[in-house]
C-alpha positions as CSV (number, residue, x, y, z in Angstrom):
1,M,-2.0,-2.0,-28.6
2,K,-1.4,1.5,-27.2
3,Y,-1.5,0.7,-24.0
4,F,0.7,-2.3,-24.4
5,R,3.0,0.5,-25.7
6,L,2.7,3.0,-22.9
7,A,3.4,0.5,-20.2
8,Y,6.8,-1.0,-22.1
9,I,8.0,3.0,-22.4
10,F,7.0,2.9,-18.4
11,L,9.1,-0.2,-17.8
12,N,12.0,1.1,-19.9
13,D,11.7,4.2,-18.3
14,I,12.1,2.5,-15.1
15,V,15.1,0.4,-16.2
16,T,16.8,3.3,-17.6
17,S,16.5,5.3,-14.4
18,R,17.2,2.6,-12.2
19,F,20.5,3.7,-10.9
20,V,18.9,7.1,-9.9
21,L,15.6,5.5,-8.6
22,G,17.9,3.3,-6.4
23,Q,19.7,6.2,-4.8
24,L,16.6,8.3,-4.4
25,I,14.6,5.5,-2.8
26,K,17.7,5.0,-0.2
27,R,17.9,8.7,0.4
28,D,14.6,9.0,1.2
29,F,14.6,6.0,3.2
30,K,17.5,7.3,5.2
31,S,15.9,10.9,5.4
32,R,13.2,10.2,7.3
33,Y,15.2,9.2,10.2
34,L,18.4,11.3,9.9
35,G,19.8,12.8,13.1
36,S,17.6,10.6,15.5
37,A,19.7,8.7,18.1
38,F,18.5,5.2,16.8
39,G,18.2,6.3,13.0
40,L,16.6,3.2,10.7
41,F,15.7,1.4,13.4
42,W,12.5,3.7,13.9
43,A,11.4,2.6,10.6
44,F,10.7,-0.8,12.0
45,I,10.3,0.1,15.4
46,H,7.0,2.0,15.2
47,P,5.0,-0.9,13.5
48,L,6.6,-3.5,16.1
49,V,5.3,-1.5,19.0
50,T,1.9,-1.1,17.2
51,I,1.4,-4.8,16.9
52,G,3.0,-5.3,20.2
53,V,0.3,-3.1,21.9
54,L,-2.1,-5.0,19.7
55,W,-1.2,-8.4,20.8
56,F,-1.5,-6.9,24.7
57,V,-5.0,-5.4,24.2
58,F,-6.7,-8.3,22.5
59,E,-4.8,-11.5,23.5
60,L,-4.2,-10.8,27.3
61,G,-6.8,-7.7,28.0
62,F,-9.9,-8.9,25.9
63,K,-9.0,-12.4,25.7
64,S,-10.5,-12.4,22.3
65,P,-11.5,-15.7,20.8
66,P,-9.7,-17.3,17.9
67,E,-11.1,-16.7,14.4
68,N,-12.2,-20.0,12.5
69,G,-12.0,-21.7,16.3
70,N,-7.9,-22.1,15.9
71,I,-6.3,-19.0,14.3
72,P,-5.3,-16.8,17.2
73,F,-7.3,-12.9,16.8
74,I,-3.8,-11.4,16.8
75,L,-2.8,-13.0,13.8
76,W,-6.1,-12.3,12.1
77,L,-5.6,-8.7,13.2
78,S,-2.2,-8.1,12.1
79,T,-2.3,-9.9,8.8
80,G,-5.3,-7.5,7.7
81,M,-3.6,-4.3,9.3
82,I,0.0,-4.7,7.5
83,P,-1.5,-4.3,4.2
84,W,-3.3,-1.4,5.7
85,F,-0.1,0.4,6.9
86,F,1.2,0.4,3.7
87,I,-1.6,1.6,1.9
88,C,-1.6,4.6,4.3
89,E,2.0,5.3,4.2
90,S,2.6,5.1,0.3
91,L,-0.5,7.4,-0.4
92,S,0.4,9.7,2.5
93,S,4.0,10.2,1.3
94,A,3.8,9.8,-2.6
95,T,1.1,12.3,-2.6
96,N,3.7,14.9,-2.1
97,S,6.6,13.5,-4.2
98,V,6.6,15.7,-6.5
99,I,6.8,18.7,-4.4
100,E,9.3,17.3,-2.3
101,H,11.4,16.6,-5.5
102,S,11.0,20.1,-6.8
103,F,14.7,20.3,-7.9
104,L,14.1,17.3,-10.1
105,V,11.3,19.2,-11.6
106,K,12.7,22.4,-12.4
107,K,16.7,21.5,-13.2
108,I,17.2,18.1,-14.3
109,A,15.6,16.1,-17.3
110,F,14.1,13.1,-15.2
111,R,11.0,11.3,-15.7
112,V,8.8,13.1,-13.3
113,G,6.2,10.4,-13.5
114,L,8.8,8.0,-11.4
115,L,8.7,10.1,-8.4
116,P,6.2,8.2,-6.7
117,I,7.7,5.0,-6.9
118,V,10.3,6.1,-4.8
119,K,8.1,6.7,-1.8
120,I,5.9,3.5,-2.6
121,A,9.1,1.5,-2.9
122,S,10.6,3.2,0.3
123,A,7.6,2.3,2.1
124,S,7.7,-1.3,0.9
125,I,11.0,-1.9,2.7
126,V,9.2,-1.5,6.0
127,H,6.6,-3.5,4.3
128,L,8.5,-6.7,3.4
129,F,10.2,-6.7,6.8
130,L,6.6,-6.7,8.5
131,A,5.1,-9.5,6.0
132,G,8.4,-11.5,7.2
133,L,7.2,-10.8,10.5
134,I,4.0,-12.1,9.8
135,M,5.4,-15.6,8.5
136,T,7.5,-15.5,12.1
137,M,4.3,-15.1,14.0
138,L,2.7,-17.8,12.0
139,L,5.7,-20.4,12.9
140,V,5.3,-19.6,16.6
141,Y,1.5,-20.1,16.6
142,G,2.4,-23.7,14.6
143,I,1.0,-22.7,11.5
144,M,3.9,-24.1,9.0
145,P,4.4,-22.4,5.4
146,N,2.7,-23.8,2.6
147,W,2.3,-22.8,-1.2
148,Y,-0.7,-20.1,-0.2
149,H,1.5,-17.9,1.5
150,L,3.1,-17.5,-2.2
151,Q,0.0,-15.7,-2.9
152,F,1.4,-12.5,-0.8
153,F,3.4,-11.4,-3.6
154,Y,0.5,-11.5,-6.0
155,Y,-1.6,-9.3,-3.4
156,F,1.7,-7.1,-2.7
157,F,1.6,-6.4,-6.8
158,C,-2.0,-5.5,-6.5
159,A,-1.3,-3.1,-3.9
160,L,1.7,-1.8,-6.0
161,M,-0.6,-1.1,-9.0
162,F,-3.1,0.5,-7.3
163,L,-1.1,2.7,-5.5
164,L,1.0,3.9,-8.4
165,G,-2.4,4.7,-10.2
166,L,-3.8,6.4,-7.2
167,T,-0.5,8.8,-6.6
168,W,-0.3,9.5,-9.7
169,L,-3.3,11.3,-9.6
170,T,-3.1,12.8,-6.2
171,S,0.7,13.9,-6.6
172,A,-0.3,15.9,-10.0
173,V,-3.1,17.2,-8.4
174,V,-2.0,18.5,-5.2
175,I,0.4,20.4,-6.9
176,F,-2.6,22.8,-7.9
177,F,-4.9,22.2,-4.9
178,K,-3.2,22.3,-1.7
179,D,-6.4,21.2,0.3
180,L,-5.9,17.4,-1.4
181,N,-3.4,16.9,1.4
182,Q,-6.1,17.2,4.3
183,I,-8.5,15.6,2.1
184,V,-6.1,12.0,1.8
185,Q,-5.6,12.4,5.6
186,V,-9.7,12.4,6.1
187,A,-10.0,9.8,3.6
188,V,-7.1,7.4,5.2
189,Q,-9.0,7.6,8.3
190,V,-12.7,7.0,7.0
191,G,-10.9,4.1,5.0
192,F,-9.4,2.7,8.0
193,W,-13.1,1.9,9.3
194,G,-14.5,1.7,6.1
195,T,-12.3,-1.6,5.4
196,P,-12.7,-4.6,7.1
197,I,-9.8,-4.8,9.5
198,F,-11.2,-4.9,12.9
199,W,-14.4,-6.4,11.5
200,K,-15.7,-8.8,9.3
201,T,-18.1,-8.0,6.3
202,E,-19.9,-11.1,7.3
203,H,-21.2,-9.3,10.2
204,L,-23.2,-6.6,7.8
205,A,-26.4,-7.1,6.3
206,P,-26.3,-8.8,2.9
207,N,-27.4,-5.9,1.0
208,L,-24.7,-3.5,2.6
209,Q,-22.0,-6.2,2.0
210,W,-21.3,-5.5,-1.5
211,V,-21.2,-1.6,-0.7
212,F,-18.0,-2.2,1.3
213,K,-16.5,-4.4,-0.8
214,L,-16.5,-2.0,-3.7
215,N,-13.2,-0.6,-1.9
216,P,-10.3,-1.8,-3.5
217,A,-8.7,-1.9,-0.2
218,Y,-10.8,-4.5,0.8
219,Y,-9.6,-6.8,-2.0
220,I,-6.0,-6.3,-0.7
221,T,-6.3,-6.6,2.8
222,E,-8.7,-9.9,2.6
223,G,-6.2,-11.3,-0.1
224,Y,-3.3,-11.1,2.7
225,R,-5.7,-13.1,5.0
226,Y,-6.3,-15.6,2.3
227,A,-2.6,-16.0,1.5
228,F,-1.7,-16.2,5.5
229,I,-5.0,-17.1,7.2
230,Y,-7.6,-19.1,5.3
231,K,-5.8,-20.9,2.7
232,V,-8.2,-19.5,-0.1
233,P,-6.6,-19.6,-3.8
234,F,-7.0,-16.0,-5.4
235,W,-8.8,-17.5,-8.3
236,E,-11.7,-18.5,-6.3
237,H,-13.1,-15.0,-6.0
238,W,-12.5,-14.2,-9.5
239,L,-15.4,-11.9,-9.9
240,W,-14.0,-9.3,-7.2
241,G,-10.4,-9.9,-8.8
242,A,-12.0,-8.8,-12.0
243,Y,-13.6,-5.7,-10.5
244,F,-10.2,-4.9,-8.6
245,W,-8.4,-5.2,-11.5
246,G,-11.1,-3.2,-13.7
247,A,-11.0,-0.6,-11.3
248,T,-7.1,-0.3,-10.8
249,L,-6.5,-0.3,-14.4
250,F,-8.8,2.5,-14.8
251,L,-6.9,4.2,-12.1
252,L,-3.5,3.7,-13.8
253,G,-5.1,5.2,-16.9
254,S,-6.7,7.9,-15.3
255,G,-3.6,8.8,-13.0
256,A,-1.1,8.8,-15.9
257,F,-3.4,11.0,-18.4
258,V,-3.9,13.7,-15.3
259,F,-0.2,13.4,-14.5
260,K,0.6,13.7,-18.3
261,K,-1.4,16.8,-18.8
262,L,-0.5,18.5,-15.8
263,K,3.3,17.7,-15.8
264,P,4.3,20.8,-18.3
265,H,2.8,23.4,-15.8
266,F,4.4,21.7,-12.9
267,A,7.6,24.0,-12.9
268,D,5.6,27.5,-13.0
269,V,3.5,26.4,-9.7
270,I,6.4,24.5,-7.6
């Protein structure tokens, strides 16, 4: 019951602070590209260029064979990369969310625990746009919408919960341990190659596959492919789903606990 009560309080805080949160998300999204000639368009240009380059390299250059016999490789690759872009962007930016909004920590009675949400929600804008791009690419390649695509919202929710717990932890610790920023950047680089984005776990020895599947990002990136490419219902892999949610709930609890314990000292250090 305690956890349900805490979840209720957290959701109530979001509802109560929704106007301020909305303004902070809008401000954060705009501030990244303030002063540039193309403004907010840069938020969408970067990932579009990346996908365009990948299409040129793998479709025209390497002429990569289709996946499962009929799925263009660029679709398979892009579907795995888009959730990874979201995870990386959210983690990197939300880790510094409290530091960037130090004026709120020091001067205003604001629920500081909501600050990582600002960065995650800001990154979600581009992510949802890219998810729409994937849907468009599927149509271009003759793959019609089906109910499996609705699973995108489930896996998107998985990513949100995982990132919230993780960034509660990192955004609190980084205030006292500045090197965490560099550790996060290294972890992102290692995680990119440790997550089956360019490769498949099936290519590994059977006794190694489960090690890489312990990475929570595996469940999310593969989930996007289950939704858009493979047409696999999420409950079919219930065991990995149970593991993911067990790890995510533990991370949420740990992140909330650490954040709450360190929060009284934020103003003294920032």
